[in-house]
C-alpha positions in Angstrom: 89.1 81.5 102.5 90.4 84.8 101.1 88.1 87.7 100.3 87.6 89.5 97.0 87.5 93.3 97.3 84.0 94.6 98.0 82.5 91.1 98.0 81.1 89.8 101.3 82.2 86.2 102.0 80.6 83.3 103.8 80.6 83.1 107.6 84.1 82.5 109.0 86.1 83.7 106.0 89.3 85.7 106.7 89.7 88.8 104.5 93.2 89.9 103.4 92.4 93.4 104.7 89.4 95.4 105.6 89.4 99.1 104.4 89.9 101.6 107.2 88.6 105.1 106.3 89.2 107.2 109.4 91.8 109.8 108.5 91.9 112.7 106.1 90.2 110.8 103.2 87.0 112.9 103.3 88.9 116.2 103.5 91.4 115.4 100.7 88.7 114.1 98.4 86.5 117.2 99.0 89.6 119.3 98.1 89.7 117.5 94.8 86.0 118.1 94.2 86.2 121.8 95.3 89.2 122.5 93.1 87.8 120.5 90.1 91.0 118.4 89.9 89.4 115.0 89.7 91.0 113.2 86.8 94.5 111.8 86.2 96.3 115.1 86.7 96.5 116.8 90.0 98.7 117.6 93.1 97.5 114.5 95.0 98.9 112.1 92.3 102.4 113.6 92.8 102.0 113.6 96.6 100.9 109.9 96.6 103.8 108.9 94.4 106.2 110.7 96.6 104.7 109.2 99.8 105.0 105.6 98.5 108.5 106.1 97.1 109.7 107.7 100.3 108.1 104.9 102.4 109.6 102.1 100.3 112.9 103.9 99.9 113.0 104.1 96.1 113.9 107.0 94.0 110.8 106.9 91.8 107.2 105.9 91.9 104.6 106.0 89.1 100.9 105.6 90.0 98.6 103.4 87.9 95.0 102.4 87.7 95.6 98.9 89.1 98.3 96.6 90.3 97.8 94.6 87.1 98.5 97.7 85.0 101.6 98.3 87.1 102.8 94.7 86.4 102.1 95.2 82.7 104.1 98.4 82.4 106.9 97.0 84.7 107.4 94.1 82.3 107.5 96.5 79.3 110.0 98.9 80.8 112.2 96.0 81.9 112.5 94.9 78.3 110.5 91.7 78.4 109.8 90.9 74.7 107.3 88.6 72.9 108.2 84.9 73.3 110.5 85.6 76.3 109.9 83.6 79.4 109.3 84.9 82.9 109.5 82.8 86.1 106.4 83.1 88.4 105.2 81.1 91.4 102.4 78.5 91.1 100.6 79.9 94.1 99.5 83.4 93.2 96.6 85.5 91.9 96.3 85.3 88.1 97.4 89.0 87.5 101.2 88.3 87.1 100.6 85.5 84.6 98.1 87.7 82.7 100.5 90.6 82.6 103.2 88.4 81.2 100.8 87.3 78.4 99.9 90.9 77.8 103.4 91.5 76.5 103.4 88.3 74.5 105.8 86.5 76.9 105.3 83.2 78.6 105.0 82.3 82.3 107.2 79.5 83.6 105.6 78.3 86.8 107.8 77.6 89.8 106.4 75.7 92.8 106.0 77.3 96.2 108.0 76.2 99.2 105.9 74.6 101.9 106.6 76.8 104.9 105.6 80.3 103.8 104.0 79.4 100.4 106.3 81.6 98.5 108.3 81.0 95.3 110.9 78.3 96.1 114.4 79.6 95.5 115.8 76.1 95.3 113.4 75.3 92.5 114.3 78.5 90.8 118.0 77.7 90.9 117.3 74.1 89.8 115.4 75.2 86.7 117.9 77.8 85.6 120.9 75.5 86.2 119.5 72.2 84.9 116.8 73.1 82.3 118.4 76.1 80.6 121.6 76.7 78.6 123.6 79.8 77.7 123.5 80.9 74.1 124.7 84.2 72.5 124.6 86.0 75.9 121.1 84.8 76.6 119.7 82.1 78.9 117.6 79.6 76.8 115.0 77.2 78.1 116.2 73.8 76.7 112.6 72.5 76.2 111.0 75.5 74.5 114.0 77.2 72.9 112.8 80.6 74.3 114.9 83.2 76.1 114.4 83.4 79.9 114.4 87.1 80.6 113.1 87.8 84.2 112.0 86.4 87.5 108.7 87.7 89.0 108.5 86.6 92.6 105.1 87.3 94.3 105.1 88.2 98.0 101.7 86.7 98.7 99.7 87.3 101.9 102.0 90.0 103.1 105.0 87.7 103.5 108.1 88.3 101.4 109.8 85.6 99.3 113.2 84.5 100.4 114.8 87.0 98.1 118.5 86.8 98.6 119.0 83.4 96.8 116.6 84.5 94.1 118.5 87.8 93.6 121.8 85.9 93.6 120.8 83.5 90.9 119.1 86.3 88.9 122.4 88.3 89.0 124.4 85.2 88.0 122.3 84.7 84.9 121.7 88.4 84.2 118.0 88.2 84.7 115.8 91.1 85.8 113.9 90.7 89.0 110.4 92.3 89.0 108.8 92.1 92.5 105.0 91.6 92.7 104.6 93.2 96.1 100.9 94.0 95.5 99.9 92.3 98.8 102.9 93.3 100.8 103.3 97.0 101.2 105.0 97.6 104.6 106.5 94.1 104.7 110.2 93.7 105.3 112.8 91.1 104.3 115.9 91.2 106.5 115.1 94.8 107.4 114.7 95.8 103.7 111.4 96.9 102.4 109.4 94.8 100.0 109.5 96.7 96.7 113.1 97.7 97.3 114.6 94.2 96.7 114.6 93.8 92.9 115.2 96.3 90.1 111.5 97.3 89.9 108.4 96.5 91.9 104.6 96.8 91.9 101.9 97.5 94.5 98.1 97.3 94.5 95.7 99.5 96.4 92.5 97.5 95.8 89.9 97.2 98.6 91.5 94.1 100.1 95.0 95.6 100.5 96.7 97.2 103.5 95.9 100.7 102.2 93.3 101.3 99.5 92.4 103.9 97.0 89.4 101.8 95.9 91.5 100.6 93.0 94.9 101.5 91.9 98.6 100.5 91.8 102.1 101.8 91.8 105.4 101.1 90.1 108.5 101.8 92.2 112.1 101.7 91.0 115.5 103.4 91.4 116.0 103.3 87.6 115.2 106.8 86.3 115.0 105.8 82.7 112.5 103.0 83.5 110.4 105.4 85.7 110.3 108.0 82.9 109.3 105.4 80.4 106.6 104.0 82.7 105.1 107.5 83.1 105.2 107.9 79.3 103.5 104.6 78.6 100.8 105.1 81.3 99.8 108.4 79.8 99.0 107.1 76.3 102.6 107.5 75.1 101.9 111.2 74.3 104.9 112.8 72.6 103.7 116.4 72.9 102.0 118.1 75.9 99.4 119.8 73.6 99.2 118.0 70.3 98.1 114.4 69.8 101.4 113.0 68.6 102.2 109.4 69.4 105.1 107.4 68.2 104.2 104.1 69.8 101.3 102.3 71.6 100.5 103.7 75.0 98.0 103.0 77.7 95.3 104.9 79.7 96.8 103.7 83.0 97.2 106.8 85.2 95.6 107.0 88.6 93.0 109.7 89.2 93.6 112.6 91.5 90.6 111.6 93.6 92.0 108.1 94.2 95.4 109.5 94.9 93.9 111.9 97.5 92.5 108.9 99.3 95.9 107.2 99.0 97.7 110.1 100.6 95.3 110.0 103.5 95.8 106.2 103.8 99.6 106.5 103.7 99.4 108.9 106.6 98.0 106.0 108.7 100.1 103.1 107.3 102.1 102.4 110.5 98.9 102.3 112.5 97.4 99.8 110.0 100.5 97.6 110.3 100.5 97.7 114.1 96.8 96.8 114.1 97.5 93.8 111.9 100.3 92.6 114.2 97.9 92.9 117.2 95.2 91.0 115.4 97.6 88.3 114.4 98.4 87.7 118.1 94.8 86.8 118.7 94.5 84.3 115.9 
């Protein structure tokens, strides 16, 4: 049985991760309190974004209040529109399906493969080849008549999906690949980091993740335009640094400086956390 963050489970359950607070968390958070930089602006937000981008190997990172918020914004900046369809795995937390509905799109559920429980690339290919048709430069679901816009593979339980065949078929049909790597920071697929495989990816820092900020998420991408738009949308789509001018709907999705301070301290220990998990796995 998997744990929920902060909720004790019955005897014998196996948590995804247990928070480890043993580095500079206290010092960095105290620095926020002493300096009075406690909200969604502050040096630690920039440092945390830089640390995650550098670790994953992407050009840009945008911190958010949760992994679900990251998924919501990633779908928006990737151009997913109302009544589009997005492929997601059947075996996953509800967040990706919820985020797809937030933007008015529809999830198309693809079964998991039986070995690692990840989205089955054979079934992805089968759906796109046999149940869709090309029309006017778009891929259309024959049954629903809706445009298929993106694939959202979810790397559950720290194990990446078999991404090469998914990326190949996505490229063939000009679909965007949005990685839900919320459970898989630090995981690698063929020596490539989870979060660096598609065009954009999302992480979570909830209490049951490899590193935690108590709550929080991150969008990572090499696309500068998408990153700038993500930062804009997550800060209420404010058009002017002083005046309250807004030309479109935005969201209060930015991570606080206090949480980011904890994230910076956690990122300093990430390799130790991964090594600890590997050792623990050997004793299961």
